[in-house]
C-alpha positions as CSV (number, residue, x, y, z in Angstrom):
1,M,57.1,-65.7,51.7
2,A,55.9,-69.3,52.0
3,R,55.6,-71.2,48.8
4,N,54.2,-74.5,47.6
5,K,53.3,-75.6,44.1
6,T,50.1,-73.7,43.6
7,D,49.6,-71.5,46.7
8,F,52.0,-68.7,47.7
9,L,52.0,-65.0,48.2
10,L,53.9,-62.4,46.1
11,E,54.1,-59.1,47.8
12,G,54.8,-55.6,46.5
13,M,54.3,-56.4,42.8
14,T,53.7,-53.6,40.3
15,I,51.1,-54.2,37.6
16,E,52.8,-53.5,34.3
17,A,50.1,-53.8,31.6
18,V,46.7,-54.9,30.6
19,A,46.7,-58.4,29.1
20,A,44.5,-60.6,27.0
21,E,41.0,-61.7,28.2
22,G,40.7,-58.6,30.4
23,N,43.5,-59.6,32.7
24,A,46.5,-57.6,33.9
25,L,50.1,-58.8,34.2
26,F,53.4,-58.3,36.0
27,H,56.7,-60.1,36.2
28,T,58.2,-61.6,39.3
29,P,61.8,-60.7,40.2
30,E,62.8,-64.0,38.6
31,G,61.1,-62.9,35.4
32,A,58.0,-65.1,35.5
33,V,54.8,-63.7,34.0
34,V,51.8,-63.5,36.4
35,F,48.3,-62.8,35.2
36,V,45.7,-61.3,37.6
37,E,42.2,-59.9,37.3
38,G,41.3,-56.3,38.2
39,G,44.8,-54.7,38.1
40,V,45.5,-51.3,36.7
41,P,49.0,-50.5,35.3
42,G,50.9,-48.8,38.2
43,D,49.1,-50.6,41.0
44,V,51.4,-52.0,43.7
45,V,49.7,-55.3,44.8
46,D,50.0,-58.4,46.9
47,V,49.0,-61.5,44.9
48,R,48.0,-65.0,45.9
49,V,49.2,-67.4,43.2
50,Y,46.8,-70.3,42.6
51,K,48.0,-71.7,39.3
52,K,51.5,-72.3,38.1
53,K,52.3,-73.4,34.5
54,K,55.6,-73.7,32.6
55,N,55.5,-70.3,31.1
56,Y,53.2,-68.3,33.3
57,M,51.3,-68.1,36.6
58,E,47.8,-67.0,37.6
59,G,47.0,-65.2,40.8
60,R,44.4,-63.2,42.7
61,I,45.0,-59.7,44.1
62,V,44.5,-59.9,47.8
63,A,45.6,-56.3,48.6
64,I,46.4,-53.1,46.8
65,T,49.1,-51.5,48.8
66,K,49.4,-48.5,46.5
67,P,46.7,-47.7,43.9
68,S,47.8,-46.6,40.4
69,D,47.3,-42.9,39.7
70,D,45.1,-44.1,36.8
71,R,42.8,-46.3,39.0
72,Q,39.3,-45.0,39.2
73,E,36.4,-45.8,41.5
74,P,33.9,-48.3,40.0
75,F,30.5,-46.8,39.5
76,C,28.4,-49.9,40.1
77,E,27.7,-51.3,43.5
78,H,27.8,-54.8,42.1
79,F,31.3,-54.5,40.7
80,G,33.6,-57.4,41.6
81,I,30.7,-59.9,41.9
82,C,28.7,-59.4,38.8
83,G,30.4,-60.9,35.8
84,G,29.9,-57.9,33.6
85,C,31.7,-54.5,33.3
86,K,35.0,-55.8,34.8
87,W,37.0,-52.8,33.6
88,Q,35.3,-50.1,35.6
89,Q,38.5,-49.5,37.5
90,L,40.2,-48.6,34.1
91,P,39.8,-45.1,32.6
92,Y,38.0,-45.4,29.2
93,E,41.0,-44.2,27.3
94,L,43.1,-47.0,28.8
95,Q,40.4,-49.5,27.9
96,L,40.5,-48.4,24.3
97,A,44.3,-48.6,24.2
98,A,44.2,-52.1,25.6
99,K,41.7,-53.2,23.0
100,Q,43.7,-51.7,20.2
101,Q,46.7,-53.6,21.5
102,Q,44.7,-56.8,21.7
103,V,43.9,-56.5,18.0
104,Y,47.5,-56.0,17.2
105,D,48.7,-58.9,19.3
106,Q,46.2,-61.3,17.8
107,L,46.8,-60.4,14.2
108,V,50.5,-59.7,14.3
109,R,52.3,-60.9,17.4
110,I,50.4,-64.2,17.6
111,G,48.9,-64.6,14.1
112,H,52.0,-63.4,12.2
113,L,49.9,-61.7,9.6
114,E,51.1,-58.8,7.4
115,I,48.8,-55.9,8.0
116,P,48.8,-52.2,7.3
117,E,48.8,-49.8,10.3
118,I,45.8,-50.3,12.4
119,S,43.4,-47.4,12.4
120,P,42.6,-45.9,15.8
121,I,39.8,-47.7,17.6
122,L,36.4,-46.1,17.3
123,G,35.3,-45.6,20.9
124,S,31.7,-45.6,22.1
125,E,30.0,-42.3,22.7
126,K,28.0,-44.0,25.4
127,T,30.0,-45.8,28.1
128,R,27.0,-46.5,30.2
129,Y,23.4,-47.3,29.3
130,Y,24.6,-48.4,25.8
131,R,22.9,-51.8,25.5
132,N,19.5,-52.3,23.9
133,K,19.0,-55.8,25.2
134,L,19.5,-57.5,28.7
135,E,18.5,-60.8,30.0
136,F,17.9,-61.4,33.8
137,S,17.4,-64.7,35.6
138,F,15.2,-65.6,38.5
139,S,16.8,-67.8,41.2
140,S,15.5,-69.4,44.4
141,K,19.1,-69.7,45.6
142,R,20.7,-66.3,44.9
143,W,24.3,-65.4,45.5
144,I,24.7,-64.6,49.2
145,L,26.9,-61.6,49.9
146,D,29.8,-61.7,52.4
147,T,28.0,-59.1,54.5
148,E,25.0,-61.4,54.9
149,N,24.4,-64.3,57.2
150,P,22.6,-67.1,55.3
151,E,21.3,-68.6,58.6
152,T,19.2,-65.5,59.3
153,L,17.7,-65.2,55.8
154,S,14.2,-66.4,55.0
155,E,13.6,-68.5,52.0
156,Q,12.1,-65.5,50.1
157,E,15.1,-63.4,51.1
158,K,17.2,-65.9,49.2
159,Y,15.3,-65.2,46.0
160,G,17.1,-63.1,43.4
161,L,16.6,-61.6,40.0
162,G,19.7,-60.6,38.1
163,F,22.8,-61.9,36.4
164,H,24.6,-65.2,36.8
165,V,27.8,-65.0,38.8
166,G,30.9,-66.0,36.8
167,K,31.9,-69.6,37.1
168,F,28.7,-70.5,39.1
169,F,26.0,-71.5,36.7
170,D,23.4,-72.0,39.4
171,K,24.0,-68.7,41.3
172,V,22.4,-65.4,40.4
173,L,23.4,-62.1,41.8
174,D,20.4,-60.0,42.8
175,I,20.7,-56.7,40.9
176,K,19.6,-53.4,42.5
177,K,20.7,-51.2,39.6
178,C,22.3,-52.0,36.3
179,H,24.1,-49.3,34.4
180,L,24.0,-51.1,31.0
181,Q,20.5,-50.2,29.8
182,E,18.3,-47.1,29.9
183,E,15.2,-47.0,32.0
184,P,12.6,-48.4,32.4
185,C,14.8,-51.5,32.5
186,N,15.7,-51.3,36.2
187,A,12.2,-50.2,37.1
188,I,10.6,-53.1,35.3
189,R,12.9,-55.6,36.9
190,L,12.4,-54.3,40.4
191,F,8.7,-54.1,40.0
192,I,8.5,-57.7,38.8
193,K,10.6,-59.0,41.7
194,K,8.5,-57.1,44.2
195,Y,5.2,-58.3,42.6
196,A,6.5,-61.9,42.7
197,L,7.5,-61.7,46.4
198,D,4.3,-60.0,47.4
199,N,2.2,-62.7,45.7
200,G,4.3,-65.7,46.8
201,L,5.4,-66.7,43.3
202,S,8.2,-69.2,43.1
203,F,11.6,-68.4,41.5
204,Y,13.4,-70.9,39.4
205,D,15.7,-73.6,40.8
206,I,18.1,-74.3,38.0
207,R,19.5,-77.5,39.6
208,N,16.0,-79.1,40.0
209,N,14.4,-77.5,36.9
210,E,11.5,-76.2,38.9
211,G,9.9,-72.8,39.7
212,F,7.3,-70.5,38.1
213,L,9.5,-67.5,37.1
214,R,12.5,-68.3,35.0
215,N,13.9,-65.5,32.9
216,M,13.1,-62.1,31.5
217,F,14.4,-60.0,28.6
218,V,14.2,-56.3,28.1
219,R,14.8,-54.8,24.7
220,T,14.8,-51.1,23.9
221,T,15.3,-48.8,20.9
222,E,17.0,-45.5,20.6
223,D,13.7,-43.7,20.3
224,G,12.2,-45.3,23.5
225,Q,10.3,-48.4,22.3
226,V,10.3,-51.2,24.9
227,M,9.8,-54.9,24.6
228,L,9.5,-57.2,27.6
229,I,9.6,-61.0,27.3
230,L,8.8,-62.9,30.5
231,I,9.6,-66.6,30.6
232,F,7.7,-69.0,32.9
233,G,8.8,-72.5,33.9
234,Y,5.3,-73.9,33.6
235,E,1.8,-72.6,32.7
236,D,-0.6,-71.3,35.3
237,A,-2.9,-69.2,33.2
238,K,-4.7,-67.4,36.1
239,V,-1.5,-66.4,37.9
240,R,0.4,-65.6,34.7
241,K,-2.4,-63.3,33.4
242,A,-2.7,-61.5,36.7
243,M,1.1,-60.8,36.7
244,L,1.2,-59.6,33.1
245,D,-1.8,-57.4,33.6
246,A,-0.1,-55.8,36.6
247,I,3.1,-55.2,34.6
248,K,1.0,-53.7,31.7
249,K,-0.8,-51.4,34.1
250,A,2.4,-50.3,35.9
251,F,4.4,-49.7,32.6
252,P,2.0,-48.4,29.8
253,Q,5.2,-47.5,27.9
254,I,5.9,-51.1,27.1
255,T,5.4,-51.3,23.4
256,S,5.5,-55.1,23.1
257,L,4.7,-57.6,25.9
258,Y,5.5,-61.3,25.3
259,Y,5.5,-64.4,27.4
260,V,7.1,-67.9,26.9
261,I,6.3,-71.2,28.7
262,N,9.7,-73.0,28.8
263,T,9.8,-76.4,30.5
264,K,13.1,-77.4,28.9
265,L,16.4,-77.9,30.8
266,N,18.1,-75.0,29.0
267,D,17.1,-71.3,28.9
268,S,17.2,-70.8,25.1
269,I,13.9,-69.5,23.7
270,N,14.9,-69.9,20.0
271,D,12.9,-73.1,19.8
272,Q,10.1,-71.8,22.0
273,D,6.8,-70.1,21.1
274,C,6.9,-66.4,22.0
275,I,3.3,-65.4,22.7
276,L,2.3,-61.8,22.3
277,Y,0.2,-60.7,25.3
278,S,-0.3,-57.1,24.5
279,G,1.0,-54.3,22.2
280,V,2.6,-54.7,18.8
281,D,4.5,-57.8,17.7
282,A,7.9,-56.0,17.1
283,I,9.9,-52.9,17.9
284,Y,11.9,-51.0,15.2
285,E,15.4,-49.5,15.1
286,K,16.4,-47.0,12.5
287,M,19.7,-46.7,10.7
288,E,20.0,-44.0,8.0
289,N,16.9,-44.4,5.8
290,L,16.4,-48.0,6.9
291,R,14.1,-49.5,9.5
292,F,14.8,-52.8,11.1
293,R,12.2,-55.0,12.7
294,I,13.2,-56.5,16.0
295,G,11.1,-59.4,17.3
296,P,11.5,-61.4,20.5
297,K,14.1,-63.8,18.9
298,S,15.8,-61.3,16.5
299,F,19.5,-60.7,16.6
300,Y,20.5,-57.1,16.5
301,Q,23.8,-55.6,17.6
302,T,23.3,-54.6,21.3
303,N,25.0,-51.2,21.0
304,S,22.9,-49.5,18.3
305,P,24.9,-46.3,17.7
306,Q,28.1,-48.3,17.5
307,A,26.4,-50.8,15.2
308,Y,25.9,-47.9,12.8
309,R,29.6,-47.1,12.9
310,L,30.6,-50.7,12.5
311,Y,28.4,-51.2,9.5
312,S,29.6,-47.9,8.0
313,V,33.1,-49.2,8.2
314,A,32.1,-52.5,6.6
315,R,30.4,-50.6,3.8
316,D,33.4,-48.4,3.2
317,F,35.8,-51.4,3.2
318,A,33.6,-53.1,0.6
319,A,34.2,-50.2,-1.8
320,L,31.1,-50.9,-3.8
321,T,30.4,-49.2,-7.1
322,G,26.9,-50.5,-7.8
323,N,27.8,-53.3,-10.1
324,E,28.8,-56.0,-7.6
325,T,27.2,-59.2,-6.4
326,V,27.7,-59.3,-2.6
327,Y,27.5,-62.3,-0.4
328,D,26.7,-61.4,3.3
329,L,27.6,-64.5,5.2
330,Y,26.1,-64.9,8.8
331,T,23.7,-62.1,7.9
332,G,21.6,-62.3,11.0
333,T,18.5,-60.2,10.3
334,G,20.1,-58.8,7.2
335,T,21.2,-55.5,8.7
336,I,24.6,-55.4,6.9
337,A,23.0,-56.8,3.7
338,Q,20.4,-54.0,3.6
339,F,22.9,-51.4,4.7
340,V,25.1,-52.1,1.7
341,S,22.3,-52.9,-0.8
342,G,22.1,-49.3,-2.1
343,K,25.6,-49.6,-3.5
344,A,25.4,-53.1,-4.9
345,K,23.8,-54.8,-7.8
346,K,22.7,-57.8,-5.8
347,V,23.1,-59.0,-2.2
348,V,22.8,-62.7,-1.1
349,G,22.5,-63.3,2.7
350,I,22.9,-66.6,4.5
351,E,22.1,-67.2,8.1
352,Y,21.6,-70.3,10.4
353,V,18.5,-69.1,12.3
354,P,15.3,-69.3,10.2
355,E,13.5,-66.7,12.3
356,A,16.3,-64.2,11.6
357,I,15.9,-64.8,7.9
358,E,12.2,-64.2,8.1
359,D,13.0,-60.9,9.8
360,A,15.5,-60.1,7.1
361,K,12.8,-60.7,4.4
362,A,10.3,-58.6,6.2
363,N,12.8,-55.8,6.7
364,T,13.8,-55.7,3.0
365,K,10.1,-55.6,2.0
366,A,9.3,-52.8,4.5
367,N,12.4,-50.9,3.3
368,G,11.5,-51.2,-0.3
369,I,14.7,-53.1,-1.1
370,D,14.4,-55.5,-4.1
371,N,18.0,-56.6,-4.7
372,C,18.5,-58.7,-1.5
373,I,17.7,-62.4,-1.2
374,F,18.1,-64.5,1.9
375,F,18.6,-68.2,2.7
376,A,18.5,-70.1,6.0
377,G,20.7,-73.0,6.9
378,D,24.1,-74.1,8.2
379,M,26.7,-72.1,6.4
380,K,28.9,-75.1,5.5
381,D,25.8,-76.9,4.0
382,V,24.3,-73.9,2.1
383,L,27.4,-72.3,0.7
384,N,28.8,-74.6,-1.9
385,K,29.7,-74.7,-5.6
386,Q,26.2,-75.4,-6.7
387,F,24.8,-72.4,-4.6
388,I,27.4,-70.1,-6.2
389,A,26.6,-71.4,-9.7
390,T,22.9,-70.7,-9.1
391,H,23.2,-67.3,-7.5
392,G,26.3,-65.9,-9.2
393,R,30.0,-65.7,-8.2
394,P,30.4,-63.0,-5.5
395,D,32.5,-60.0,-6.3
396,V,32.6,-59.1,-2.6
397,I,32.0,-61.2,0.4
398,I,31.2,-59.8,3.8
399,L,31.7,-62.1,6.8
400,D,30.3,-61.5,10.3
401,P,30.6,-65.0,11.9
402,P,30.1,-66.0,15.6
403,R,33.0,-65.9,18.0
404,A,34.3,-69.3,16.9
405,G,34.9,-67.9,13.4
406,I,34.2,-69.8,10.1
407,H,34.2,-73.5,9.4
408,P,37.2,-74.8,7.3
409,D,34.7,-76.0,4.6
410,V,33.3,-72.5,4.4
411,A,36.8,-71.1,4.0
412,K,37.6,-73.5,1.2
413,V,34.4,-72.5,-0.8
414,I,35.3,-68.8,-0.3
415,M,38.8,-69.4,-1.6
416,D,37.5,-71.3,-4.6
417,A,35.0,-68.5,-5.3
418,A,37.9,-66.0,-5.2
419,P,35.9,-62.7,-4.8
420,E,37.8,-59.6,-5.6
421,R,37.3,-58.2,-2.1
422,M,36.3,-59.4,1.3
423,V,35.3,-57.6,4.5
424,Y,35.7,-59.7,7.7
425,V,33.8,-58.4,10.8
426,S,34.7,-60.2,13.9
427,C,33.9,-60.1,17.6
428,N,36.9,-62.3,18.4
429,P,40.3,-61.2,16.9
430,A,41.8,-64.5,17.8
431,S,39.5,-66.6,15.6
432,Q,39.6,-63.8,13.0
433,A,43.4,-64.1,12.9
434,R,43.2,-67.9,12.4
435,D,40.8,-67.5,9.5
436,L,42.8,-64.6,7.9
437,A,45.9,-66.9,8.0
438,I,43.9,-69.3,5.7
439,F,43.0,-66.5,3.3
440,A,46.6,-65.1,3.3
441,E,47.4,-67.6,0.5
442,K,45.3,-65.5,-1.9
443,Y,44.5,-62.3,-0.1
444,E,46.3,-59.3,1.3
445,I,44.9,-57.3,4.2
446,T,44.5,-53.7,3.2
447,A,42.8,-52.1,6.2
448,V,42.1,-52.8,9.9
449,Q,39.6,-51.0,12.0
450,P,38.7,-51.9,15.6
451,V,35.4,-50.8,17.0
452,D,34.4,-50.8,20.7
453,M,30.9,-52.1,21.1
454,F,31.2,-53.0,24.8
455,P,32.8,-50.4,27.2
456,H,34.1,-51.7,30.5
457,T,34.7,-55.1,29.1
458,H,37.7,-56.6,27.2
459,H,35.6,-57.5,24.2
460,V,36.3,-55.7,20.9
461,E,35.0,-55.9,17.3
462,N,37.4,-55.7,14.5
463,V,36.9,-55.2,10.8
464,C,39.5,-56.2,8.2
465,A,39.4,-55.4,4.4
466,L,41.0,-58.0,2.1
467,R,41.9,-57.8,-1.6
468,L,42.7,-60.6,-4.0
469,K,46.4,-60.6,-4.8
């Protein structure tokens, strides 16, 4: 085997375990650790090493000479190119075991935290068609497959509507069928693409910021409501109206049809006007006796049944008696706040996105809840000593921050407030472990519960209960 610093072949290696960030690992005969994508424990593989560091190497599987007995056939034709569902080759029980291990590794092995025994991860009943929201991108320069000859493709044949390919911001994989969301998601996307091609409409060129069709969102609910948001790169009222009318006619089941004119350089619509073209202005998801309004910009957990289980864990960990003042930090549209409100005296929710807070207020009013109040603003600016003096010292704090975790200033205010109990909900056990290490000065971790929100990915939610020492 020929070797140089960053490019050599390792033959006949046996994958030993699933590792962090969705990778797998094995050891070389010399004992070096090598990380690869797509391996299943028990696979015998040939690996091309492309990165060599002091303590590890990274490689790419170039051949599977003997598949693991556990390896299963991926169910999606786009597997391996599309950036999602990278664990299709792993049986679901192995996915859950790897996520459970990931939580342990981040909290104990890396974070050096003292924790009780981790409860078995709560797996998702749905492992396909579990998402209630998907975003697709239009591209005038789609990802060309290895089986295609770009020289023989027409310009329109290079158009695509689908997902961005990992590590290539300007390339979109044209999706034939996605297994993440129930119909009519696929049917709507395929209809829109065909209509656009048949009518000569331009797809977006992200490098030059030009093109008529830019993005689309499909949102659905458990009881079959559908919201479609179509984003255009510029306004052409006649052409836009004709397209929206065609969609409306083809899919009368669309509950809420919106459009956006986005001429910015980025795809975010949070600062854009979402214009209702037809139908109602929102769809609604139910959870126990609560009803949550979901508008075009609303945040709502993308796996609705698992969201219920996640919030149930958070409510149980809060151990409310009805006499507590609860702060729900990073409240989003106030789902957790309202979910626990029936067992609290008062709930105070804080969230960065003003539109989400408006949804939270509308939801509490519609649900007849009168003990929740909500505030919009940057957490580190809103949550301070004066705010706590005004609204009352929290007996319980529930945290559900973004992947980056909480700001050090927020952690300091929380420590000074010293609530009796905390519940930390996280989509990133690594940042969660970092934050828990700060709280360890005053708090002990009393329970840990992982929840799988995203089958066939390495992502995992984790809930920790904390008690003041």
